N, C-alpha and C positions, 0 to 999 in steps of 0.2 A: 592678703600680704601686699604691702606697698612695693612698687617697683624699685624704689630707692633701697629696699632691704634685700633685694635679690642678688645683686653683684656685690660680693664681700671685698675681694681684693684680687689683684692680678697674681698669677702663679708664675714665678720666674725661675727657670733653671736653664742649663746650657741647651738642653733639647728644646724647650719652648722658645728660647731666643732664635733657634734655627727655623722654627715654624713661622716667625714673622716674615722672613723673606725667602726661605728655602736656602739650600746649599747647592753648590755645583754638583755634588754627588747625587743629589736628589733631583737634578735637572729642573729645579724650581717648581716642581709639580705640587709639592706639599706646602708652598708658602702662602702668605697672606692669611695666617691664622694666628689667633691669640688665645691664651688660656687663662681662665678665671676660676677662683674658688667661688662657688655660688650657694645660696640657701639650700639646704637639704630637701626642702619640700617643693622647690621650684621645678616646673616642668620645662621641656625644651622651648615651648612657645613662650613661656614666661621670660626665660633667659633672653630669647630673641628680641621680644618687645622691649624689655628693660635696656638691653644693649643699644638697640636702634634709637631709642629715645634719648638715652644718656650721652651718646657719642655722635648722634646725627649721621649714622652710616646705614648702609643696607647689609643685612646679613644673609649669606647664601645658605649656610647649613650650621647646625649645632650638634655636636656629639657630647654625651655626658658619661661620667664614670664616677663611682663611689669608692673612695679610698679612706684609709684611716684618718687622714687629716681633713677630710670633708668631701663634698661633692665638687667634682672638676667639671668644667664646661670648656670644650674646645670650640671656638667660634671662628668659622671661615667667612671672610667678608666678600661681598659681591665684587665683581669687576668694577674698576674705577674708584675703589676705596682701598686705603692702604693700612694694613695692621701696624706697620712701623709708625705712622702718624698717630694712631691711637695709643700705641705704646709710649710715644714720646709725651702725650698728653697726661697719661697716668703715672709717668715717672719710672718706666721700666729701664730706660737708658740712663 
């Protein structure tokens, strides 16, 4: 599988927008994350490598879950990188 096929599209809801920077009620501990729909066969390490290569950032952790609309990957960026910047580049805002 090519790395360009792994990341399908960003998943945007009100909750995922709150993950970008965190909210005051979450004390910003849950911030700096972005959620993508990814290829169903992609592993966490595949998602991490594809995301780092495509957006030129460092990924700290990847969580995945399978739902009716596909496989979702929540990607937490390392300190010094901003999920809001990545969101701006992919057109989330």
